[in-house]
Structure formats: structure tokens, C-alpha cells
N, CA, C and O of each residue as an XYZ file, in Angstrom:
668
protein
N      63.722     91.606    170.082
C      63.074     93.184    170.203
C      63.229     93.543    171.608
O      63.093     94.702    172.001
N      63.535     92.486    172.425
C      63.232     93.471    174.158
C      64.708     93.123    174.418
O      65.643     93.500    173.712
N      64.804     92.331    175.558
C      65.650     92.404    176.214
C      67.349     92.202    175.678
O      68.342     92.884    175.932
N      67.169     90.901    174.798
C      68.575     90.637    173.773
C      68.647     91.246    172.957
O      69.730     91.816    172.824
N      67.558     91.511    171.908
C      67.699     92.173    170.722
C      68.904     93.129    170.466
O      69.810     92.925    169.658
N      68.749     94.302    171.362
C      69.356     95.453    171.046
C      70.937     95.366    171.593
O      71.772     96.178    171.192
N      71.260     94.337    172.517
C      72.560     93.960    172.824
C      73.306     93.228    171.307
O      74.328     93.444    170.656
N      72.462     92.536    171.243
C      73.263     91.423    170.235
C      73.250     92.631    168.573
O      74.129     92.338    167.763
N      72.574     93.512    168.286
C      73.141     94.462    167.445
C      73.999     95.391    167.803
O      74.197     96.413    167.147
N      74.642     95.064    169.010
C      75.939     95.772    168.934
C      77.050     94.674    168.485
O      77.714     94.703    167.449
N      77.084     93.807    169.402
C      77.791     92.594    169.031
C      78.315     92.205    167.974
O      77.673     91.864    166.980
N      79.809     92.214    168.090
C      80.532     91.348    166.563
C      80.465     89.934    166.524
O      80.541     89.285    167.568
N      80.335     89.423    165.469
C      80.172     88.173    164.800
C      81.793     87.389    165.595
O      82.000     86.459    166.374
N      82.412     88.111    165.067
C      84.265     87.742    165.097
C      85.063     88.564    165.703
O      84.744     89.751    165.628
N      86.206     88.244    166.407
C      86.717     89.269    166.888
C      88.271     89.057    166.819
O      87.945     88.540    167.888
N      89.442     88.945    166.678
C      90.636     89.290    167.010
C      91.209     89.420    167.871
O      91.723     90.538    167.832
N      91.533     88.758    168.956
C      92.798     89.264    170.184
C      93.954     88.941    170.175
O      94.454     87.853    170.460
N      94.609     90.250    169.713
C      96.506     89.748    169.591
C      96.132     89.020    167.861
O      95.489     89.576    166.970
N      96.720     87.770    167.825
C      96.660     86.778    166.492
C      95.740     85.337    166.737
O      95.922     84.177    166.366
N      94.616     86.033    167.586
C      93.806     84.733    167.606
C      92.327     85.361    167.191
O      91.755     86.303    167.741
N      91.889     84.602    166.107
C      90.273     84.980    165.753
C      89.256     84.213    166.679
O      89.650     83.074    166.929
N      87.923     84.578    167.311
C      87.530     84.328    168.180
C      86.102     83.967    167.322
O      85.944     85.127    166.941
N      85.032     83.304    166.772
C      84.085     83.537    165.970
C      83.232     82.073    166.414
O      83.764     81.034    166.806
N      82.039     82.278    166.264
C      80.880     81.349    166.655
C      80.622     80.025    165.668
O      80.137     78.970    166.076
N      80.932     80.217    164.641
C      81.093     78.931    163.403
C      82.178     78.612    163.033
O      82.912     77.660    163.299
N      82.276     79.690    162.224
C      84.137     79.136    161.644
C      83.943     80.518    160.375
O      82.899     81.043    159.987
N      85.315     80.793    159.987
C      85.298     81.627    158.599
C      85.841     80.987    157.601
O      86.955     80.463    157.608
N      85.151     81.009    156.809
C      85.504     80.019    155.268
C      86.619     81.263    154.743
O      86.730     82.341    155.327
N      87.370     80.883    153.578
C      87.904     81.500    152.665
C      87.344     82.486    151.891
O      88.000     83.368    151.338
N      85.853     82.334    151.821
C      85.242     83.066    151.541
C      84.937     84.759    151.854
O      84.750     85.710    151.096
N      84.985     84.635    153.284
C      84.342     85.107    154.428
C      85.829     85.844    154.906
O      85.774     86.980    155.376
N      86.804     85.332    154.804
C      88.287     85.655    155.614
C      88.495     86.752    154.407
O      89.271     87.666    154.684
N      87.976     86.768    153.276
C      88.777     87.636    152.127
C      87.674     88.832    152.394
O      87.693     89.724    151.546
N      86.830     88.952    153.334
C      85.921     90.281    153.649
C      87.055     90.828    154.506
O      87.521     91.877    154.061
N      87.611     90.375    155.623
C      88.120     90.644    156.504
C      86.824     90.892    158.273
O      85.621     90.647    158.173
N      87.332     91.282    159.365
C      86.718     90.780    160.164
C      85.569     92.270    160.495
O      84.453     92.208    161.011
N      86.189     93.339    160.074
C      85.620     94.788    159.920
C      84.205     94.845    159.076
O      83.300     95.580    159.471
N      84.042     93.949    157.774
C      83.094     94.410    157.026
C      82.018     92.862    157.551
O      80.791     92.779    157.613
N      82.865     92.030    157.794
C      81.694     90.848    158.547
C      80.847     91.622    159.702
O      79.632     91.766    159.564
N      81.412     92.028    160.641
C      80.873     92.763    161.531
C      79.549     93.469    161.380
O      78.408     93.315    161.817
N      80.243     94.394    160.495
C      79.469     95.701    159.910
C      78.401     94.969    159.090
O      77.349     95.511    158.751
N      78.708     93.798    158.815
C      77.533     93.257    157.331
C      75.902     93.138    158.245
O      74.736     93.493    158.075
N      76.895     92.254    159.478
C      76.218     91.349    160.526
C      75.046     92.245    161.265
O      73.836     92.017    161.237
N      75.816     93.465    162.019
C      74.647     94.294    162.845
C      73.995     95.106    161.663
O      72.944     95.613    162.055
N      74.270     95.396    160.354
C      73.069     95.722    159.551
C      71.971     94.663    159.106
O      70.787     94.884    159.360
N      72.317     93.668    158.531
C      71.430     92.501    158.672
C      70.805     92.413    160.071
O      69.627     92.120    159.868
N      70.993     92.511    161.256
C      70.341     92.619    161.877
C      69.424     93.629    162.595
O      68.515     93.307    163.360
N      69.746     94.807    162.282
C      69.516     95.820    162.400
C      67.883     95.804    161.113
O      66.730     95.959    161.514
N      68.204     95.618    159.890
C      67.151     95.263    159.484
C      66.154     94.523    159.433
O      65.133     94.877    158.842
N      66.285     93.188    160.131
C      65.507     92.644    160.016
C      65.020     93.155    161.254
O      63.832     92.844    161.329
N      65.390     93.807    162.278
C      64.492     94.533    163.332
C      63.100     95.350    162.944
O      61.971     95.420    163.429
N      63.730     95.878    161.906
C      63.076     96.733    161.112
C      62.003     96.392    160.610
O      60.935     96.969    160.817
N      62.198     95.217    159.748
C      60.878     94.341    158.778
C      60.148     93.796    159.939
O      59.083     93.312    159.558
N      60.334     93.687    161.299
C      59.214     92.970    161.960
C      58.780     93.772    162.574
O      57.759     93.436    163.174
N      59.199     95.044    162.756
C      58.276     96.234    163.146
C      57.290     96.864    162.184
O      56.897     98.006    162.423
N      56.815     96.146    161.007
C      56.171     96.993    160.445
C      54.639     96.012    160.175
O      54.603     94.958    159.540
N      53.671     96.569    160.720
C      52.779     95.840    161.154
C      52.332     95.030    159.734
O      52.512     95.491    158.607
N      51.712     93.726    160.035
C      50.966     92.947    158.921
C      51.547     92.381    157.927
O      50.988     91.685    157.079
N      53.271     92.789    158.015
C      54.409     92.615    156.489
C      54.995     90.763    156.746
O      55.851     90.322    157.514
N      54.152     90.088    155.797
C      54.991     88.715    155.916
C      56.511     88.908    155.715
O      56.991     89.663    154.870
N      57.239     88.129    156.601
C      58.771     88.066    156.496
C      59.048     88.021    155.291
O      59.849     88.886    154.940
N      58.511     86.995    154.120
C      59.122     86.594    152.996
C      58.214     87.465    152.014
O      58.035     86.839    150.970
N      57.607     88.667    152.016
C      56.595     89.305    151.159
C      57.399     90.131    150.378
O      57.529     90.021    149.159
N      57.803     90.752    150.913
C      59.226     91.461    149.850
C      60.219     91.312    150.127
O      60.376     90.781    151.226
N      61.378     91.650    149.384
C      62.644     91.588    149.679
C      63.331     92.381    150.686
O      63.129     93.581    150.869
N      63.958     91.828    151.177
C      64.853     92.508    152.774
C      66.041     93.895    151.424
O      66.689     93.748    150.388
N      65.681     95.088    152.364
C      66.413     96.176    151.999
C      67.932     95.592    151.811
O      68.537     95.706    150.745
N      68.531     94.892    153.083
C      69.615     94.124    152.791
C      69.899     92.639    152.565
O      69.629     91.870    153.488
N      70.274     92.290    151.745
C      69.639     90.792    151.654
C      70.657     90.220    152.656
O      71.742     90.801    152.668
N      70.507     89.232    153.461
C      71.216     88.376    154.136
C      72.304     87.595    153.561
O      72.083     86.748    152.695
N      73.451     87.842    154.000
C      74.569     87.044    153.731
C      75.659     86.871    155.001
O      76.853     86.589    154.898
N      74.941     87.108    156.150
C      75.690     86.585    157.524
C      74.639     85.587    158.110
O      74.774     84.364    158.075
N      73.386     86.372    158.751
C      72.601     86.108    159.408
C      72.096     84.630    159.162
O      72.416     83.682    159.879
N      71.281     84.553    158.076
C      70.856     83.432    157.796
C      71.655     81.989    156.533
O      71.250     80.840    156.351
N      72.760     82.656    155.951
C      73.471     81.396    155.149
C      74.624     80.533    156.275
O      75.359     80.891    157.196
N      74.287     79.215    155.596
C      75.123     78.000    156.486
C      76.364     78.268    156.039
O      77.180     77.464    156.489
N      76.825     79.083    155.330
C      78.353     78.958    154.755
C      78.945     80.410    155.768
O      80.108     80.809    155.833
N      77.937     80.887    156.359
C      78.950     82.450    157.104
C      79.242     82.046    158.497
O      78.902     80.970    158.988
N      79.944     83.054    159.140
C      80.706     82.977    160.283
C      79.943     82.385    161.606
O      80.497     82.032    162.647
N      78.595     82.361    161.330
C      77.805     82.522    162.010
C      77.374     81.004    162.356
O      77.211     80.689    163.535
N      77.171     79.958    161.194
C      77.145     78.806    160.742
C      78.060     77.864    160.111
O      77.835     76.660    159.988
N      78.827     78.313    159.822
C      79.969     77.724    158.786
C      80.565     76.299    160.091
O      80.903     76.489    161.259
N      80.508     74.971    159.340
C      81.059     73.892    160.127
C      82.312     73.052    159.700
O      82.797     72.031    160.186
N      82.738     73.967    158.431
C      83.578     72.905    157.835
C      85.043     72.670    158.609
O      85.604     71.578    158.706
N      85.539     73.948    159.139
C      86.779     73.748    160.299
C      86.525     72.367    161.385
O      87.246     72.049    162.331
N      85.795     71.971    161.108
C      85.224     71.070    162.366
C      84.740     70.188    161.951
O      84.304     69.481    162.859
N      84.522     69.726    160.799
C      83.883     68.818    160.102
C      85.044     68.063    159.034
O      85.758     67.138    159.420
N      85.095     68.628    157.635
C      85.891     68.266    156.602
C      87.350     67.547    157.114
O      88.165     68.275    157.678
N      87.531     66.715    156.994
C      89.292     65.859    156.617
C      90.328     66.924    156.735
O      90.286     67.720    155.798
N      90.947     67.081    157.339
C      91.731     68.302    157.314
C      93.061     68.053    156.178
O      93.872     68.887    155.777
N      93.006     67.372    156.019
C      94.138     67.052    154.465
C      93.124     67.667    153.128
O      93.767     68.232    152.244
N      91.808     67.604    152.957
C      91.100     68.602    151.981
C      91.379     69.696    152.590
O      91.870     70.421    151.725
N      91.354     70.281    153.638
C      91.018     71.694    153.869
C      92.458     72.618    154.153
O      92.388     73.846    154.204
N      93.783     71.879    154.334
C      94.760     72.425    154.860
C      95.300     73.964    154.129
O      95.725     74.965    154.706
N      95.097     73.713    152.631
C      95.795     75.055    152.111
C      94.416     76.000    152.213
O      94.864     77.106    152.517
N      93.168     76.096    152.125
C      92.028     76.849    152.675
C      92.160     77.056    154.065
O      91.269     77.773    154.520
N      93.008     76.646    154.896
C      93.421     76.962    156.077
C      94.194     77.706    156.546
O      94.222     78.430    157.542
N      95.238     77.334    155.246
C      96.627     78.526    155.542
C      96.152     79.756    155.025
O      96.242     80.658    155.859
N      95.632     80.136    153.829
C      94.590     81.047    153.036
C      93.855     81.781    153.874
O      94.121     82.976    153.998
N      92.638     81.099    154.707
C      91.832     82.083    155.855
C      92.971     82.509    156.640
O      93.336     83.593    156.185
N      93.615     82.193    157.501
C      94.741     82.968    158.921
C      95.527     83.590    157.886
O      95.938     84.652    158.354
N      95.786     83.494    157.135
C      96.777     84.549    156.202
C      95.339     85.697    155.587
O      95.579     86.833    155.176
N      94.270     85.258    155.630
C      93.821     86.794    154.878
C      93.589     87.479    156.462
O      93.680     88.702    156.564
N      93.361     86.848    157.386
C      92.852     87.425    158.912
C      94.089     87.779    159.282
O      93.732     88.240    160.366
N      95.325     87.957    159.281
C      96.380     87.737    159.900
C      96.567     87.371    161.519
O      96.888     87.972    162.544
N      96.105     85.799    161.066
C      95.924     85.349    162.289
C      96.923     84.142    162.584
O      97.523     83.671    161.618
N      97.116     83.676    163.694
C      97.786     82.182    163.672
C      96.991     80.898    164.192
O      97.202     79.694    164.043
N      96.049     81.575    164.824
C      95.032     80.286    165.109
C      93.225     81.284    164.956
O      92.948     82.447    165.249
N      92.366     80.167    164.384
C      90.784     80.305    165.185
C      90.309     79.483    166.153
O      90.482     78.272    166.293
N      89.701     80.248    166.801
C      88.861     79.580    168.179
C      87.356     79.332    167.445
O      86.796     80.362    167.070
N      86.520     77.806    167.164
C      85.476     77.983    166.978
C      84.752     77.183    167.913
O      85.292     76.499    168.783
N      82.934     77.321    167.632
C      81.796     76.394    168.382
C      81.124     75.976    167.510
O      81.657     75.518    166.499
N      79.887     76.012    167.644
C      78.731     75.484    166.989
C      78.883     74.092    166.514
O      77.926     73.473    166.048
N      79.956     73.637    166.612
C      79.693     72.101    165.949
C      80.111     71.193    167.216
O      81.295     70.898    167.379
N      79.137     70.768    168.087
C      79.950     70.073    169.378
C      80.655     68.478    168.983
O      80.349     67.782    168.014
N      81.554     68.203    169.925
C      82.497     67.392    169.449
C      83.059     66.547    171.241
O      83.911     66.998    172.006
N      82.590     65.832    171.344
C      82.381     65.079    172.461
C      83.997     65.122    172.599
O      84.462     65.120    171.459
N      84.932     65.156    173.488
C      86.796     65.437    173.373
C      86.551     64.246    174.825
O      85.605     64.015    175.578
N      87.991     63.695    174.681
C      88.538     62.825    175.630
C      89.723     63.237    175.932
O      90.336     62.785    176.899
N      90.193     64.148    175.141
C      91.446     64.420    175.924
C      92.230     66.187    174.835
O      91.638     66.494    173.800
N      92.993     66.720    175.117
C      92.839     68.160    174.475
C      93.295     68.026    173.237
O      92.804     68.683    172.319
N      94.435     67.035    173.024
C      94.657     67.058    171.293
C      93.339     67.186    170.408
O      93.302     67.940    169.437
N      92.177     66.341    170.835
C      90.653     66.002    170.067
C      90.168     67.306    170.124
O      89.134     67.455    169.472
N      90.770     68.745    170.954
C      90.323     69.501    170.966
C      90.875     70.915    169.890
O      90.429     72.062    169.878
N      91.830     70.394    169.170
C      92.558     71.239    168.312
C      92.840     70.549    166.798
O      93.262     69.393    166.800
N      92.651     71.132    165.680
C      92.513     70.835    164.090
C      93.915     71.314    163.509
O      94.860     71.677    164.210
N      93.907     71.269    162.395
C      95.098     71.547    161.494
C      96.742     71.894    162.444
O      97.333     72.974    162.448
N      97.052     70.960    162.978
C      98.375     71.556    164.178
C      97.911     72.640    165.282
O      98.587     73.624    165.582
N      97.051     72.415    165.666
C      96.447     73.557    166.774
C      96.166     75.139    165.897
O      96.427     76.097    166.625
N      95.974     75.294    165.333
C      95.509     76.378    164.207
C      94.062     76.873    164.081
O      93.557     77.918    163.669
N      93.493     75.502    164.694
C      92.180     75.666    165.158
C      91.337     74.798    166.144
O      91.229     73.572    166.175
N      90.756     75.765    166.957
C      90.429     74.755    168.474
C      88.927     74.821    168.506
O      88.355     75.910    168.549
N      88.304     73.728    168.488
C      86.813     73.373    168.769
C      86.400     73.326    170.292
O      86.636     72.226    170.794
N      85.956     74.060    170.971
C      85.839     74.626    172.279
C      83.980     74.448    172.473
O      83.330     74.786    173.462
N      83.513     73.889    171.337
C      81.859     73.495    172.092
C      82.389     71.780    171.755
O      82.463     71.052    170.765
N      82.704     71.678    173.321
C      82.844     70.020    174.101
C      81.365     69.571    173.972
O      81.365     68.351    173.812
N      80.722     69.825    173.974
C      79.181     69.295    174.390
C      79.158     69.033    175.663
O      79.254     67.921    176.180
N      79.052     69.883    176.096
C      78.601     70.470    177.571
C      77.388     70.719    178.142
O      77.035     71.015    179.284
N      76.628     70.472    176.744
C      75.002     70.322    177.701
C      74.462     69.301    177.709
O      75.102     68.335    177.293
N      72.925     69.082    178.234
C      72.725     67.631    178.884
C      72.492     67.025    177.991
O      72.356     65.806    178.100
N      72.353     67.716    176.695
C      71.889     66.708    175.026
C      73.197     66.038    174.484
O      73.087     65.264    173.532
N      74.489     66.298    175.056
C      75.619     65.779    174.657
C      76.227     65.017    175.555
O      76.977     64.089    175.251
N      75.968     65.329    176.621
C      76.824     64.905    177.842
C      78.555     64.943    177.642
O      79.116     63.871    177.870
N      79.377     66.043    177.256
C      80.439     66.141    177.098
C      80.560     66.522    178.201
O      79.586     66.701    178.932
N      82.342     66.824    178.735
C      82.725     67.220    179.784
C      83.002     68.900    179.722
O      83.389     69.554    178.754
N      82.713     69.304    180.906
C      82.923     70.872    181.013
C      84.556     71.247    181.066
O      85.443     70.891    181.842
N      84.556     71.895    180.203
C      86.064     72.236    179.442
C      86.434     73.661    179.234
O      85.426     74.317    178.972
N      87.387     74.287    179.254
C      87.623     75.581    179.116
C      89.206     75.285    178.361
O      89.911     74.357    178.756
N      89.585     76.099    177.369
C      90.681     76.649    176.991
C      90.941     78.122    177.299
O      90.304     79.155    177.093
N      92.534     77.732    178.071
C      92.854     78.997    178.168
C      94.023     79.248    177.291
O      94.860     78.446    176.878
N      93.926     80.344    177.118
C      95.134     80.614    176.482
C      96.066     82.060    177.397
O      95.513     83.151    177.542
N      97.535     81.776    177.934
C      97.832     82.622    178.023
C      99.725     82.558    177.477
O     100.255     81.608    176.901
N     100.196     83.470    177.763
C     101.214     84.586    176.904
C     101.553     83.301    175.295
O     102.683     83.093    174.852
N     100.447     82.747    174.812
C     100.590     82.631    173.233
C     100.497     80.936    173.300
O     100.600     80.054    172.447
N     100.269     80.944    174.638
C      99.897     79.186    174.775
C      98.796     78.646    175.196
O      98.313     78.928    176.292
N      98.146     77.604    174.172
C      96.923     77.064    174.592
C      97.113     75.640    175.498
O      97.793     74.647    175.241
N      96.049     76.002    176.919
C      95.937     74.458    177.603
C      94.576     74.261    177.355
O      93.903     75.070    176.716
N      94.130     73.204    177.840
C      92.879     73.151    177.980
C      92.552     72.216    179.599
O      93.231     71.307    180.078
N      91.330     72.819    180.126
C      91.037     72.419    181.388
C      90.173     71.328    181.244
O      89.561     71.124    180.196
N      90.072     70.495    182.400
C      88.770     70.033    182.495
C      88.674     68.510    181.882
O      87.816     67.714    182.264
N      89.565     68.232    180.981
C      89.908     66.723    180.563
C      91.247     66.518    180.360
O      92.031     67.351    179.905
N      91.585     65.019    180.819
C      92.920     64.756    180.273
C      93.775     65.134    181.104
O      93.450     65.431    182.254
N      95.212     65.197    180.601
C      96.271     65.920    181.401
C      95.836     67.181    180.903
O      95.630     67.437    179.717
N      95.652     68.288    182.282
C      95.453     69.618    181.747
C      96.684     70.627    181.333
O      96.589     71.834    181.109
N      98.135     69.620    181.281
C      99.431     70.563    181.093
C      99.393     70.118    179.533
O     100.301     70.649    178.894
N      98.656     69.370    178.864
C      99.120     68.701    177.031
C      98.434     69.863    176.594
O      97.508     70.453    177.149
N      98.954     70.089    175.627
C      98.350     71.147    174.792
C      98.332     70.495    173.039
O      97.875     71.185    172.128
């Protein structure tokens, strides 16, 4: 409600730069059918609704249904929290990844939210480099290496681990 709330209510959940989608958790096939504009609009609407409800004195959060039922902010399968692209075996999701990227008009997706300690750049990518996990656990809790994914002229390079020229 103070310093960060107004800023968060203006931001997007997912963006596409050129043909690469950047998202906190990941985008499932269900949400990929919505498209990025609808995902982002719905996220902002839900945050505004949550903020408005928090401003009503004496109202318990669960005392009455929201004006806009949350489908992004609190749902585990939403782009904020979705983890399957980082966790499910690749062979089980290959066709879904094809559909997701096709629905979004993208060639790759950059995800976070699911820390993965990596020893080399190949461990940051899944599905043949179409999904990149950039949460490499650099917090003290996980102890992973500081890394950066550099995207230049459509090429992906990892800085900070292993052979930095190894995509």
C-alpha cells in the first residue's frame, strides 16, 4: 500500500521482447491461450481489487467474495507461481512447451521462481534451450553461484559458471 504497492500495480507479470518471453514463474498452456495482454491486465486488476479490499475498515479478507476472483495472484498454476517448466521431466512436457511457445509467438521463455543450483550453463536450459531457468539459487539460503543470462543477437550466453562461451 505504500512504497512498493503502487509500483507493482503498474508492472506486467510477463513481457515479450522480440521473440523471448520473460516471466517470474512460467506460463502453462492454459494461460498461454490467454495471451500476454490478458494475463497482465488481469494481474493488475486483481492487485487493485486486493488493495481496495484492504482499505475497507473492519473487513476480514475472506468475509465476502472478491469483486474479481483471483486467477493470477494466488493460483499456483498462474504465471507468478507455475513451476512445471522447471520441474516436470522434459519428455512429459515437450508437446505442451511447443504449444505454449506457439500460442505466445515466442521461441524461448526465461523463468525464475524455482531455484536450481547449476554447475554449468547447460543446466540452466531445458527443452533444447527453449526454456531457461535464471533462478540459480544465489541467495545465502541456497548458496548457488552468481550468474547472468546474456541474450545478444538471439544467442544465449551464461556468465558466472563453467565455460561462459558455452551456450
